[in-house]
Backbone as a chain_set.jsonl record, in Angstrom:
{"seq": "MDFSGWKWLNESNMISQNGEVAITAPALTDWFNNPVPENGEYSKPVANAPFLYTDVAGDFVFRAKVRPNFRSVYDACALMVIRDEQMWAKAAFEKSDFGTTAAVCVVTDGLSDDANGCNIEQEYVWLQIVRVGDVFCTHYSLDGETFYMVRLFRLPVGQSVKVGLEAQSPAGDGGLRFFSDISLEHRTVSNLRAGV", "coords": {"N": [[102.858, 108.571, 75.21], [105.981, 109.34, 76.572], [108.45, 107.241, 77.473], [111.074, 107.561, 78.175], [113.587, 107.639, 80.57], [112.002, 106.356, 82.412], [111.805, 103.509, 84.627], [112.373, 100.055, 85.636], [110.89, 97.842, 87.944], [111.341, 94.497, 88.389], [111.883, 93.727, 85.556], [110.464, 93.385, 82.303], [109.354, 92.287, 79.054], [108.452, 94.822, 76.683], [106.427, 96.112, 74.209], [105.404, 98.28, 71.547], [102.386, 98.588, 69.83], [99.903, 99.181, 67.406], [98.988, 101.586, 68.668], [98.996, 100.913, 71.321], [100.722, 100.025, 74.367], [102.262, 97.051, 75.114], [102.848, 94.966, 77.754], [104.565, 92.178, 78.939], [103.229, 89.896, 81.183], [104.69, 87.726, 83.281], [104.197, 84.214, 84.167], [102.55, 83.506, 87.29], [102.843, 85.947, 88.718], [102.687, 88.892, 90.748], [101.663, 91.652, 92.91], [101.237, 91.508, 96.187], [100.447, 91.39, 99.58], [99.603, 89.116, 101.532], [96.866, 89.242, 103.75], [95.85, 87.197, 105.238], [96.689, 84.871, 107.567], [98.53, 81.773, 107.474], [98.639, 78.803, 109.264], [99.097, 80.351, 111.48], [101.032, 82.217, 110.698], [102.163, 84.953, 108.659], [102.494, 85.054, 105.171], [105.389, 85.61, 103.058], [105.752, 88.792, 101.459], [104.505, 89.107, 98.125], [106.026, 90.334, 95.353], [106.627, 90.392, 92.559], [105.691, 91.019, 90.054], [105.935, 92.642, 86.826], [106.737, 96.097, 86.776], [106.645, 99.164, 85.463], [107.965, 102.312, 85.862], [108.007, 105.8, 86.962], [109.538, 108.285, 89.003], [107.632, 110.378, 91.052], [107.088, 113.511, 92.444], [105.045, 115.055, 94.816], [101.616, 116.198, 94.157], [99.385, 114.545, 91.777], [97.796, 113.336, 88.717], [97.184, 110.315, 87.361], [96.623, 108.34, 84.563], [95.205, 105.775, 82.467], [94.139, 103.807, 79.706], [93.198, 100.453, 79.84], [93.713, 97.032, 78.868], [93.369, 93.902, 79.711], [93.441, 91.306, 78.515], [92.216, 88.903, 79.47], [92.639, 85.671, 80.928], [93.201, 83.859, 83.052], [92.199, 83.547, 86.546], [92.602, 86.468, 88.479], [94.252, 87.704, 86.616], [95.426, 90.78, 85.407], [95.637, 94.278, 84.487], [97.245, 97.061, 85.924], [97.427, 100.269, 87.518], [99.881, 101.689, 89.538], [101.138, 102.927, 92.698], [104.063, 103.123, 94.474], [105.933, 102.947, 97.409], [107.638, 101.118, 98.727], [108.166, 97.563, 99.235], [106.448, 97.182, 101.361], [104.617, 99.255, 101.43], [102.276, 100.381, 99.344], [99.954, 100.94, 96.592], [97.379, 99.852, 94.32], [95.369, 100.327, 91.434], [93.273, 98.351, 89.615], [92.187, 96.509, 86.735], [90.65, 93.572, 86.806], [90.393, 89.974, 86.609], [88.151, 88.394, 88.5], [87.867, 86.123, 91.372], [85.257, 85.46, 91.449], [84.237, 85.003, 89.011], [83.826, 87.236, 87.517], [84.813, 90.312, 85.811], [86.439, 93.094, 87.121], [86.684, 96.446, 88.512], [89.262, 97.001, 90.643], [90.783, 97.647, 93.848], [93.739, 97.67, 95.663], [95.195, 98.267, 98.714], [98.149, 98.666, 100.495], [99.709, 98.634, 103.499], [101.964, 97.419, 105.057], [100.326, 94.919, 105.386], [98.116, 93.746, 102.807], [95.045, 95.224, 101.795], [92.396, 94.203, 100.29], [90.016, 94.984, 97.768], [87.18, 94.508, 95.834], [85.628, 96.344, 93.302], [83.278, 97.796, 91.159], [81.675, 95.541, 88.857], [82.623, 94.948, 85.476], [81.72, 94.694, 82.164], [82.841, 94.996, 79.653], [85.838, 94.632, 77.594], [87.863, 96.395, 78.126], [88.98, 99.25, 80.073], [89.206, 102.511, 81.489], [91.56, 103.538, 83.879], [92.369, 105.347, 86.87], [94.564, 107.089, 89.085], [94.69, 109.369, 91.69], [96.481, 111.846, 93.467], [96.529, 113.825, 96.417], [98.449, 115.342, 98.585], [98.835, 113.181, 101.293], [96.706, 111.678, 100.633], [94.902, 109.508, 98.529], [93.021, 108.648, 95.583], [91.248, 106.222, 93.713], [89.912, 105.596, 90.486], [87.558, 104.571, 87.923], [86.615, 104.371, 84.442], [84.248, 103.971, 81.855], [84.291, 105.115, 79.374], [86.387, 106.926, 79.168], [85.844, 109.523, 79.696], [83.906, 110.161, 81.768], [84.486, 109.626, 85.096], [84.397, 107.311, 87.837], [84.405, 106.957, 91.366], [86.398, 104.49, 92.955], [87.857, 103.972, 95.312], [88.869, 105.776, 98.213], [91.63, 106.762, 100.087], [94.159, 107.018, 102.725], [97.65, 107.177, 102.524], [100.741, 107.25, 103.759], [103.232, 107.89, 101.981], [105.372, 109.544, 101.655], [107.133, 112.386, 100.145], [107.979, 111.846, 97.499], [107.149, 109.295, 95.115], [107.026, 106.091, 93.495], [105.457, 105.778, 90.423], [103.406, 104.08, 88.166], [102.961, 101.452, 85.615], [101.592, 98.24, 85.955], [101.761, 94.735, 85.282], [100.152, 91.713, 85.604], [99.845, 88.181, 86.554], [98.764, 86.317, 88.645], [97.847, 83.656, 89.175], [98.052, 82.294, 86.838], [99.313, 81.488, 83.546], [100.509, 83.658, 82.499], [100.854, 86.44, 80.096], [100.106, 88.925, 77.568], [99.606, 92.339, 78.551], [97.761, 95.188, 77.983], [98.164, 98.662, 77.477], [97.046, 102.031, 76.972], [96.475, 105.46, 75.897], [97.887, 106.849, 77.91], [98.523, 109.041, 80.573], [100.166, 111.455, 82.61], [99.769, 113.834, 84.872], [101.015, 116.619, 86.55], [99.398, 117.916, 88.885], [97.013, 119.416, 91.154], [93.978, 118.201, 92.141], [90.687, 119.545, 92.78], [88.583, 118.134, 93.778], [88.774, 115.204, 95.171], [87.226, 112.859, 95.288], [85.686, 112.895, 92.971], [87.746, 113.149, 91.17], [88.514, 115.44, 89.861]], "CA": [[103.637, 108.761, 76.456], [107.418, 109.169, 76.387], [108.952, 106.463, 78.606], [112.496, 107.794, 78.434], [113.786, 107.964, 81.982], [111.244, 105.434, 83.246], [112.63, 102.366, 85.112], [111.672, 98.824, 85.923], [111.021, 96.839, 88.99], [110.983, 93.209, 87.737], [111.862, 94.033, 84.159], [109.811, 92.457, 81.41], [109.276, 92.727, 77.641], [107.476, 95.827, 76.35], [106.376, 96.474, 72.818], [104.331, 99.203, 71.133], [101.702, 98.135, 68.626], [98.529, 99.696, 67.188], [98.651, 102.637, 69.655], [99.016, 100.393, 72.674], [101.921, 99.475, 74.927], [102.001, 95.733, 75.613], [103.84, 94.487, 78.728], [104.401, 90.765, 79.228], [103.115, 89.49, 82.573], [105.097, 86.316, 83.377], [103.335, 83.37, 85.006], [102.615, 83.549, 88.736], [103.414, 87.211, 89.142], [101.681, 89.724, 91.452], [102.043, 92.424, 94.072], [100.192, 91.232, 97.161], [100.932, 91.016, 100.908], [98.409, 88.373, 102.007], [96.514, 89.535, 105.135], [95.313, 86.0, 105.884], [97.805, 84.034, 107.983], [98.435, 80.325, 107.38], [99.284, 78.192, 110.42], [99.495, 81.384, 112.436], [102.105, 83.085, 110.21], [101.923, 85.656, 107.406], [103.437, 84.68, 104.089], [106.294, 86.657, 102.571], [105.141, 89.6, 100.403], [104.742, 88.806, 96.71], [106.293, 91.611, 94.638], [107.448, 89.97, 91.417], [105.096, 91.399, 88.781], [106.618, 93.776, 86.191], [106.264, 97.441, 87.098], [107.373, 100.235, 84.752], [107.6, 103.479, 86.65], [108.798, 107.025, 87.057], [109.399, 108.899, 90.311], [106.802, 111.598, 90.993], [106.984, 114.236, 93.707], [103.84, 115.891, 94.984], [100.278, 115.755, 93.701], [99.372, 114.149, 90.391], [96.704, 112.556, 88.175], [97.776, 109.294, 86.487], [95.485, 107.707, 83.934], [95.498, 104.942, 81.303], [93.134, 102.831, 79.22], [93.862, 99.16, 80.013], [93.033, 95.855, 78.286], [94.193, 92.846, 80.316], [93.505, 90.045, 77.804], [91.944, 87.967, 80.554], [92.604, 84.212, 80.719], [93.16, 83.184, 84.362], [91.773, 84.374, 87.667], [93.477, 87.519, 88.955], [94.946, 88.392, 85.526], [95.061, 92.198, 85.493], [96.439, 95.487, 84.269], [97.091, 97.941, 87.057], [98.227, 101.46, 87.8], [100.37, 101.538, 90.905], [102.014, 103.814, 93.417], [104.868, 102.275, 95.352], [107.086, 103.444, 98.206], [108.479, 99.945, 98.85], [107.375, 96.326, 99.276], [105.513, 97.241, 102.498], [103.681, 100.351, 101.283], [101.926, 100.637, 97.933], [98.541, 100.739, 96.235], [97.118, 99.671, 92.912], [94.037, 100.323, 90.83], [93.412, 97.28, 88.639], [91.065, 95.853, 86.049], [91.116, 92.211, 87.177], [89.477, 88.838, 86.509], [87.975, 88.042, 89.917], [87.588, 84.751, 91.716], [83.814, 85.296, 91.436], [83.834, 84.807, 87.667], [83.563, 88.529, 86.888], [85.944, 91.248, 85.634], [86.046, 94.194, 88.006], [87.6, 97.5, 88.956], [89.739, 96.525, 91.944], [91.799, 98.503, 94.469], [94.468, 97.041, 96.749], [96.0, 99.189, 99.493], [99.054, 97.901, 101.306], [100.546, 99.265, 104.52], [102.355, 96.237, 105.763], [99.503, 93.884, 104.761], [97.24, 94.229, 101.741], [93.607, 95.353, 102.018], [91.903, 93.93, 98.94], [88.594, 95.342, 97.612], [86.617, 94.508, 94.497], [84.675, 97.399, 93.039], [82.194, 97.529, 90.174], [81.888, 94.555, 87.773], [82.696, 95.59, 84.205], [81.501, 93.639, 81.185], [83.603, 95.204, 78.416], [87.201, 94.081, 77.699], [88.823, 97.471, 78.449], [88.439, 100.293, 80.946], [90.184, 103.528, 81.886], [91.825, 103.578, 85.331], [92.989, 106.614, 87.288], [94.948, 107.296, 90.473], [94.904, 110.819, 91.958], [97.076, 112.108, 94.776], [96.604, 115.141, 97.02], [99.136, 115.124, 99.841], [98.919, 111.758, 101.641], [95.425, 111.048, 100.311], [94.815, 109.044, 97.154], [91.73, 108.127, 95.156], [91.265, 105.472, 92.467], [88.7, 105.733, 89.712], [87.453, 103.88, 86.644], [85.722, 104.981, 83.467], [83.922, 103.093, 80.692], [84.448, 105.868, 78.115], [87.515, 107.827, 79.195], [85.342, 110.87, 79.957], [83.28, 110.201, 83.078], [85.172, 108.719, 86.019], [83.676, 106.984, 89.056], [85.317, 106.607, 92.427], [86.511, 103.12, 93.489], [88.321, 103.992, 96.692], [89.597, 106.896, 98.751], [92.384, 106.245, 101.233], [95.378, 107.705, 103.094], [98.848, 106.313, 102.505], [101.818, 108.194, 103.96], [104.347, 107.375, 101.212], [106.448, 110.534, 101.558], [106.959, 113.379, 99.101], [108.159, 111.235, 96.161], [106.681, 107.908, 95.072], [107.095, 105.457, 92.195], [104.127, 105.751, 89.786], [103.581, 103.436, 86.889], [102.136, 100.432, 85.05], [101.901, 96.875, 86.422], [101.156, 93.654, 84.523], [100.194, 90.58, 86.536], [99.139, 86.916, 86.327], [99.106, 85.608, 89.893], [97.479, 82.253, 89.209], [98.022, 81.824, 85.48], [100.55, 81.234, 82.735], [101.014, 84.926, 81.988], [100.324, 86.9, 78.832], [100.289, 90.389, 77.336], [98.677, 93.273, 79.197], [97.812, 96.302, 77.056], [97.942, 99.991, 78.037], [97.053, 103.085, 75.964], [95.97, 106.765, 76.404], [98.551, 107.016, 79.2], [98.869, 110.437, 80.888], [100.591, 111.769, 83.95], [99.725, 115.285, 85.052], [101.458, 117.127, 87.889], [98.433, 118.971, 89.253], [96.216, 119.124, 92.337], [92.557, 118.27, 91.864], [89.905, 120.2, 93.817], [87.632, 117.182, 94.326], [89.402, 113.878, 95.085], [86.263, 111.814, 95.044], [85.327, 112.988, 91.559], [88.983, 113.14, 90.401], [88.647, 116.646, 89.023]], "C": [[105.114, 108.468, 76.108], [107.95, 108.468, 77.645], [110.414, 106.626, 78.845], [112.681, 108.249, 79.876], [112.979, 107.105, 82.944], [112.116, 104.202, 83.542], [111.743, 101.174, 85.37], [111.918, 98.334, 87.333], [110.539, 95.551, 88.37], [110.805, 93.418, 86.243], [111.203, 92.95, 83.319], [109.888, 92.993, 79.977], [108.186, 93.761, 77.48], [107.576, 96.138, 74.9], [105.26, 97.446, 72.572], [103.728, 98.692, 69.839], [100.295, 98.68, 68.602], [98.099, 100.697, 68.258], [98.632, 102.168, 71.057], [100.446, 100.002, 73.058], [101.55, 98.125, 75.51], [103.163, 95.296, 76.521], [103.545, 93.021, 79.004], [104.339, 90.539, 80.742], [103.561, 88.017, 82.624], [104.14, 85.536, 84.266], [103.634, 83.601, 86.478], [103.257, 84.832, 89.259], [102.336, 88.14, 89.712], [102.411, 90.689, 92.376], [100.907, 92.187, 95.079], [100.854, 90.765, 98.474], [99.752, 90.423, 101.652], [98.092, 88.684, 103.47], [95.967, 88.365, 105.914], [96.47, 85.072, 106.278], [97.494, 82.525, 107.75], [99.268, 79.691, 108.466], [99.844, 79.257, 111.352], [100.585, 82.357, 111.958], [101.692, 83.7, 108.86], [102.94, 85.209, 106.381], [104.273, 85.886, 103.717], [105.565, 87.464, 101.492], [105.482, 89.102, 99.027], [104.901, 90.13, 95.987], [107.144, 91.329, 93.418], [106.824, 90.304, 90.05], [105.857, 92.575, 88.168], [105.933, 95.104, 86.495], [107.175, 98.436, 86.412], [106.957, 101.574, 85.343], [108.489, 104.682, 86.463], [108.554, 107.555, 88.501], [108.637, 110.212, 90.213], [106.766, 112.205, 92.378], [105.719, 115.062, 93.721], [102.587, 115.304, 94.333], [100.308, 115.439, 92.219], [98.025, 113.493, 90.022], [97.341, 111.611, 87.131], [96.631, 108.466, 85.901], [95.954, 106.869, 82.759], [94.25, 104.084, 80.935], [93.859, 101.459, 79.267], [93.009, 98.033, 79.412], [93.842, 94.619, 78.707], [94.313, 91.561, 79.546], [93.311, 88.902, 78.764], [91.953, 86.492, 80.111], [92.4, 83.509, 82.064], [92.687, 84.13, 85.447], [92.922, 85.22, 88.171], [94.372, 88.115, 87.886], [94.494, 89.845, 85.567], [96.093, 93.119, 84.863], [96.209, 96.375, 85.475], [97.921, 99.216, 86.908], [98.63, 101.412, 89.268], [101.13, 102.755, 91.399], [102.747, 102.999, 94.441], [105.931, 103.077, 96.074], [108.105, 102.336, 98.3], [107.578, 98.742, 98.935], [106.286, 96.34, 100.367], [104.477, 98.339, 102.374], [103.477, 100.705, 99.837], [100.431, 100.509, 97.758], [98.443, 100.538, 94.73], [95.632, 99.756, 92.578], [94.127, 99.37, 89.663], [92.089, 96.969, 87.937], [91.418, 94.364, 86.031], [89.986, 91.191, 86.931], [89.343, 88.309, 87.94], [87.762, 86.562, 90.091], [86.098, 84.474, 91.814], [83.32, 85.117, 89.997], [83.499, 86.061, 86.94], [84.882, 89.185, 86.52], [85.526, 92.514, 86.321], [87.129, 95.243, 88.153], [87.96, 97.167, 90.41], [90.755, 97.549, 92.515], [92.416, 97.715, 95.636], [95.353, 98.091, 97.416], [96.839, 98.424, 100.468], [99.878, 98.805, 102.202], [100.952, 98.176, 105.483], [101.648, 95.017, 105.172], [98.551, 94.543, 103.764], [95.816, 94.237, 102.186], [92.98, 95.309, 100.636], [90.418, 94.219, 98.822], [88.208, 95.321, 96.15], [85.6, 95.632, 94.397], [83.619, 96.924, 92.028], [82.611, 96.473, 89.165], [81.738, 95.304, 86.447], [82.603, 94.544, 83.103], [82.233, 93.852, 79.853], [85.074, 94.779, 78.67], [88.274, 95.113, 78.039], [88.117, 98.433, 79.388], [89.563, 101.309, 81.175], [90.311, 103.479, 83.41], [92.525, 104.893, 85.641], [93.408, 106.532, 88.748], [95.272, 108.803, 90.623], [95.5, 110.945, 93.352], [96.939, 113.567, 95.133], [97.212, 114.93, 98.414], [99.28, 113.62, 100.126], [97.611, 111.02, 101.338], [95.37, 110.716, 98.829], [93.369, 108.617, 96.874], [91.913, 107.381, 93.845], [89.888, 105.572, 91.839], [88.713, 104.813, 88.511], [86.486, 104.613, 85.746], [85.489, 103.986, 82.329], [84.156, 103.781, 79.39], [85.624, 106.809, 78.11], [87.127, 109.275, 79.482], [84.797, 111.012, 81.368], [83.907, 109.154, 83.978], [84.373, 108.547, 87.325], [84.662, 106.51, 90.14], [85.241, 105.102, 92.772], [86.855, 103.172, 94.957], [89.122, 105.25, 97.024], [90.332, 106.427, 100.003], [93.617, 107.144, 101.489], [96.528, 106.705, 103.064], [100.071, 107.26, 102.586], [103.133, 107.735, 103.3], [105.538, 108.325, 101.187], [106.225, 111.442, 100.353], [107.044, 112.779, 97.704], [107.758, 109.765, 96.213], [106.845, 107.387, 93.645], [105.675, 105.341, 91.637], [104.288, 105.079, 88.429], [102.562, 102.351, 86.563], [102.589, 99.06, 85.529], [101.111, 95.86, 85.589], [101.271, 92.372, 85.342], [99.421, 89.36, 86.022], [99.396, 86.017, 87.49], [98.863, 84.119, 89.909], [97.555, 81.588, 87.831], [99.363, 81.689, 84.825], [101.099, 82.528, 82.135], [100.365, 85.33, 80.68], [100.562, 88.398, 78.713], [99.216, 91.176, 78.042], [98.855, 94.584, 78.442], [97.401, 97.623, 77.747], [97.962, 101.023, 76.911], [96.504, 104.369, 76.622], [96.591, 107.068, 77.761], [98.892, 108.501, 79.414], [99.226, 110.568, 82.327], [100.687, 113.281, 84.077], [100.115, 115.658, 86.463], [100.518, 118.304, 88.239], [97.635, 118.469, 90.498], [94.762, 119.283, 91.999], [91.836, 118.939, 93.047], [88.932, 119.252, 94.48], [88.2, 115.742, 94.116], [88.441, 112.793, 94.706], [85.824, 111.734, 93.554], [86.564, 112.93, 90.63], [89.158, 114.316, 89.515], [88.98, 117.873, 89.872]], "O": [[105.43, 107.482, 75.442], [107.907, 109.027, 78.741], [110.978, 105.891, 79.656], [111.988, 109.156, 80.336], [113.231, 107.113, 84.149], [113.047, 103.897, 82.796], [110.516, 101.27, 85.329], [113.036, 98.41, 87.843], [109.418, 95.506, 87.863], [109.695, 93.297, 85.724], [111.359, 91.758, 83.583], [110.447, 94.066, 79.748], [107.11, 93.622, 78.061], [108.663, 96.402, 74.387], [104.267, 97.451, 73.3], [104.439, 98.4, 68.877], [99.579, 98.66, 69.604], [96.954, 100.658, 68.71], [98.282, 102.943, 71.948], [101.27, 99.692, 72.198], [100.625, 98.039, 76.318], [104.317, 95.265, 76.093], [102.4, 92.658, 79.275], [105.245, 90.921, 81.483], [102.882, 87.153, 82.07], [103.368, 86.12, 85.026], [104.772, 83.853, 86.876], [104.114, 84.791, 90.141], [101.209, 88.168, 89.216], [103.615, 90.566, 92.599], [99.77, 92.605, 94.858], [101.701, 89.872, 98.476], [98.997, 91.133, 102.316], [98.919, 88.435, 104.346], [95.652, 88.491, 107.097], [97.157, 84.544, 105.404], [96.343, 82.092, 107.825], [100.457, 79.984, 108.596], [100.916, 79.095, 111.934], [101.016, 83.223, 112.72], [100.993, 83.087, 108.053], [104.113, 85.011, 106.698], [103.922, 87.028, 104.015], [104.833, 86.886, 100.688], [106.621, 88.713, 98.771], [103.993, 90.961, 96.01], [108.215, 91.908, 93.233], [107.363, 89.919, 89.012], [106.374, 93.42, 88.9], [104.707, 95.209, 86.472], [108.354, 98.537, 86.749], [105.78, 101.937, 85.337], [109.573, 104.6, 85.886], [107.515, 107.3, 89.109], [108.962, 111.062, 89.384], [106.461, 111.53, 93.361], [105.374, 115.697, 92.725], [102.508, 114.118, 94.012], [101.132, 115.975, 91.478], [97.229, 113.146, 90.895], [97.95, 112.056, 86.158], [95.781, 107.956, 86.632], [96.959, 107.183, 82.122], [93.448, 103.716, 81.793], [94.988, 101.332, 78.793], [91.779, 98.07, 79.44], [94.883, 94.33, 78.118], [95.193, 90.76, 79.856], [94.163, 88.018, 78.86], [91.373, 86.12, 79.09], [91.52, 82.658, 82.192], [92.758, 85.351, 85.302], [94.059, 84.761, 88.277], [95.196, 88.971, 88.209], [93.306, 90.117, 85.742], [97.266, 92.771, 84.73], [95.095, 96.439, 85.995], [98.968, 99.229, 86.261], [97.805, 101.126, 90.136], [101.694, 103.515, 90.611], [102.129, 102.256, 95.204], [106.724, 103.789, 95.458], [109.282, 102.538, 98.005], [106.368, 98.853, 98.738], [105.316, 95.586, 100.287], [103.526, 98.356, 103.155], [104.362, 101.252, 99.179], [99.724, 100.035, 98.647], [99.299, 100.987, 93.967], [94.772, 99.316, 93.341], [94.977, 99.553, 88.791], [91.012, 97.155, 88.503], [92.349, 93.941, 85.345], [88.801, 91.51, 87.033], [90.318, 87.831, 88.52], [87.513, 85.83, 89.134], [85.699, 83.381, 92.214], [82.11, 85.081, 89.77], [82.94, 86.001, 85.844], [85.95, 88.681, 86.869], [84.399, 92.978, 86.146], [88.315, 94.981, 87.951], [87.093, 97.066, 91.278], [91.475, 98.215, 91.771], [91.704, 97.168, 96.478], [96.169, 98.731, 96.752], [96.31, 97.6, 101.214], [100.649, 99.638, 101.725], [100.382, 98.019, 106.562], [102.284, 94.178, 104.534], [98.23, 95.727, 103.866], [95.398, 93.326, 102.901], [93.036, 96.291, 99.897], [89.63, 93.77, 99.655], [88.808, 96.008, 95.323], [84.803, 95.841, 95.311], [83.153, 95.786, 92.073], [83.738, 96.485, 88.67], [80.871, 96.165, 86.295], [83.366, 93.578, 83.125], [82.235, 92.955, 79.01], [85.486, 94.595, 79.815], [89.442, 94.769, 78.218], [86.892, 98.458, 79.505], [90.741, 100.972, 81.06], [89.317, 103.39, 84.131], [93.189, 105.475, 84.784], [92.684, 105.966, 89.567], [95.997, 109.401, 89.827], [95.092, 110.258, 94.288], [97.184, 114.448, 94.31], [96.554, 114.401, 99.31], [99.792, 112.877, 99.289], [97.435, 109.87, 101.741], [95.74, 111.528, 97.982], [92.61, 108.278, 97.782], [92.641, 107.836, 92.963], [88.862, 105.625, 92.517], [89.771, 104.322, 88.118], [85.643, 105.38, 86.212], [86.394, 103.267, 81.905], [84.219, 103.112, 78.359], [85.849, 107.462, 77.091], [87.988, 110.155, 79.507], [85.207, 111.919, 82.091], [83.876, 107.959, 83.683], [83.767, 109.489, 87.837], [85.609, 105.772, 89.868], [84.155, 104.529, 92.865], [86.224, 102.496, 95.769], [89.936, 105.72, 96.229], [89.747, 105.781, 100.871], [94.052, 107.904, 100.624], [96.405, 105.564, 103.508], [100.391, 107.966, 101.63], [104.036, 107.25, 103.982], [106.616, 107.939, 100.736], [105.244, 111.286, 99.626], [106.275, 113.154, 96.82], [107.989, 109.076, 97.208], [106.805, 108.166, 92.693], [104.783, 104.85, 92.328], [105.165, 105.436, 87.642], [101.468, 102.31, 87.125], [103.778, 98.74, 85.522], [99.954, 96.091, 85.239], [102.372, 91.985, 85.733], [98.507, 89.462, 85.204], [100.153, 85.053, 87.377], [99.586, 83.381, 90.579], [97.158, 80.433, 87.682], [100.41, 81.766, 85.468], [102.048, 82.496, 81.351], [99.447, 84.666, 80.2], [101.124, 89.043, 79.599], [98.064, 90.749, 78.128], [99.982, 95.049, 78.276], [96.424, 97.675, 78.494], [98.782, 100.926, 75.998], [96.113, 104.342, 77.789], [95.888, 107.502, 78.674], [99.478, 109.138, 78.538], [98.666, 109.882, 83.182], [101.553, 113.923, 83.483], [99.619, 115.095, 87.439], [100.787, 119.469, 87.946], [97.608, 117.28, 90.816], [94.33, 120.369, 91.611], [92.323, 118.9, 94.177], [88.49, 119.498, 95.602], [88.106, 115.172, 93.029], [88.763, 111.91, 93.912], [85.628, 110.656, 92.994], [86.421, 112.687, 89.432], [89.868, 114.238, 88.513], [89.127, 118.972, 89.337]]}, "num_chains": 1, "name": "protein.A"}
């Protein structure tokens, strides 16, 4: 993947090694707008995790193999689409608070709607986000060939949206998050649920 012209929200270190791109996730970094109020009030959105992105207009298929190097709960690699702090979505491979590692999808329209998908026992997985109009679908794959749906949702982000890679460590000391086999195709799939 040629990252020339890509930009940062919350810039971090990025290195290329052994066919992977490694992005440093600093400690206590995330994108999450907590839907659970404390003392009757919602907390301020957290939007401090590194996000390397490009602006994409129209339909697309965005895919990458991710290896989060799990240490702490909620450590993750994610693919994200972002309009702004109040409207975004991510497909993540995350260490859950249930002691598993899972394909996760978070959809945020003001507040975040957090959903754990399938538990995955290997240390890497392929993630995918597909857009057709205002409808998105996230998928995961164990082999990079066959993809399974995690979540289908509508998010009215407008014609152009930021699309990219996110590295997070919401409850931990941070670490490297690895991405490879990254592709971004400007095309419209015929079957959103299947991603093809």
